[in-house]
N, C-alpha and C positions, 0 to 999 in steps of 0.2 A: 278245385275239379274232384266230380262226384267220379269214385272211380264204377261206373255203372253196366255188369259182363250179366251176358248169356252163352255164353259162349266158352265155354273158360275153360282152364287145368291146374286143379286144385288136387296137389301134396298127388300129384303121377297119373290126376283118375282122369281120362279125355271123358268129355260136358256136349250133347250135341256137333256127332257129326253129321255131314251133310246128308248124311242116308239116314237121319233120326235115327240110326245103332251106335250102340254105347260102347267103348272098347275099356277093357279091365287092365289098369298095371298090374306085370305079378307082386310079391310078394306083399310084407306086409304094413304097418305101419311103422314110417321111418326112426330112426333110433337120433334125437336129437344128437349133435355133430355138439354143442355148447350146453354150458347151464341150462339146466331143465326146472319146473317150478318140480318140488316136492306136491305128493296127493293136498295135505292142507296145505295146499295155495290157494288150490283150485276150487272150488264149489259148481257141479254142475246142478242146477233144474230144472223137472223133464217134467210135462203138466199134458193132462192126456183132452182128449177130444168129451162129446156128448153122453152125459150121462158114465160115462169111465167102459163104454162099453164097447166101443170103436175106435180107442185107442191103446190095445195091451203092446203096440211094438212096443209102442212109453219103456215099458215095462222091462221087454228086451234087452233090450238099446241100455237101459238102468247097470241093468246087471253086466252088461260089457264093461261098460266105465271103468265100473267097481274096481274088475276084474282088469285094465287098464291100469290101477293102483288109483280112480280118482274119485272125490268123494262127489261120490253121486244119490241123490235122492224123488221119490217120482213123486207126483201129485193131481189130488183132484184136477179140475181149471176152480173152483170155486172154492183154489189154494190160491192165486195167486193174491189175493193177501200178507198170507202167512208167510207167504216167500218173499216179499219185498219189504214187508218188515223186520224179517230175521236178515236179509241185510245189510235191512239198512244200519238195525241195528249194531248188529257186527264190525260194521265199515267208524259207530261214531264209536267205535268202546275204541276202536286202533286195530282192528283185522283189516288189513286191508287188502281180504281177500280177492280172487280172477276172481269172477263171476261167467258165469258160460249160460246162457236159459235154451231151454227147446224143446218148440209143442208143435201137436197138432192141432188141426179146425178151430175149433171154438177154444184149444189150451194156446193156437199156433196166436189167435189174439189176442190174449193175455201175455202172451210173452206183450207184446207194446204196454198194458196198462203198468208191466212191471218199472216196463223202460220209462212211461212216462213219467212214473211214480217219484223212481232214484234218480231220473233228471232235476225235480224241482228241491233234490237233495243234494243233487252234483255230487250222486254216485257213478263213475262209471263201470260200464260196463260191456265187460274186452268181446263176448262174441252171442249171441241168438242167431242161433239158428229154424229155422221156423220147414212149419211141412203142411199144407195148404190151409194156412191164412185164409177166412173164406169174409174176415172185414178188416184187412192189414193196417195199419196207421198208420204216418213222417213216421220214416227212424230218427230218431228226437238225438240229439248232435250227443249224449253221454256213451254212446252204440260205440264202438268204435268197428265192432263186426258185421256181417250180416249175412243170412245163408238163408237165401230162399226159396224150396225146390217147391215147384209145385205145377197144376196139370189149367188149362184150360175147357173146366170140367164140370162148370154154374157151383165151383166148390170155387178151386183153389184160383188166388189172383195175382199176379202181381204186387212186388212192395214198393215203394215209392219214396226220393230222400227225404228227408226236414227240411226246411231251409235254410238252418244253420248247421245239418252235418255232414262233417268234412270226414265220413271214417271211409269201412270199404262197402260194397255194395254188394251182394251177386243173387241174381235173379237166376235160376236155373229153369224155365220149359221144358219141362216132361210130357207134354201133350200127346206127342205122338210116342211114345211111350202105352201102349196097348195092356200091356202086364200086369201094369197101375193102373190103380182105381184113387179113390179119398181114402176109404178104406180101409184102402192098405198101403199106399202109398209111403207111412209110418214104419213098415215092417219090413221093409226091404236092404235082408242084410248087403247086400251093394251102396244100398245107398246110407247106412249105417258106419261102414266102412268108410267112406268120404269123409260123412262125420266126424269118425273119429282120428279121421290126419289132418283135418283142419282143424280136432281143439288141441290137435297136438304143435300144429304149425303155427296156429296162429300166437300160441303162451309159449314158444322158445319165441319166438320175434319179440312178442313186447315184454317180458320179461330179459329181455338181454337187451330190449331200451333203459328200462326199465334201470337196471342195477349199471349198466353206464351213464345213466340219468344220475347217480347215487356219488359215482365216484367224483375227486375230490378234486379240479381242474390242475393242472401240473400250473407250476410259475415264473413264469419270466428271468433270469437273471439278471439284477438289471448291474448295467453299464458301466465300472469305473467314467467319469468327465478328470481333463485334467487342469 
């Protein structure tokens, strides 16, 4: 069953109240209470939109993520193939990084191209975050989580699940927020904080699953027979 939501709570952030306003939770991203991934295990790739001019919020978010300890890099939209090749090369050489891809506008479209290319190689992507993707593709089954921020403004569109997708898909409609537009949506400090909280939450939970899966199962003692 796909988990499609447009009214959600993500790590303490209440989205799209009935009045169309937003409420911000107090504090900074929560500290992990269980085992967390080291920065070396989490690779975040960010993609700007058209001509690298209107997506400088991706640069700001990259800096914030690096300060949080993640390994984050920002690229032009045209660099998406390089991103996909690097991820695949590291994966095939045994580096099972936790992969996060974030994009704005055409860069958001490119995030789906990356996902599709890696799907053919059976390489998982932990999380994709898109800001106002103009031509989103259905989410392929190698993506575990996708969060789509969009406005019905002639550019952004909701994202749909692919036929084999079994992960978590969250569409967040920001049309009612008149303080945002297609060229400012990726610059919002409030949305940046939501993204960082979501990365932390997803990485913590899914890493715990990995750790659990690698633990040897305890064997039941054999009963003596008479």
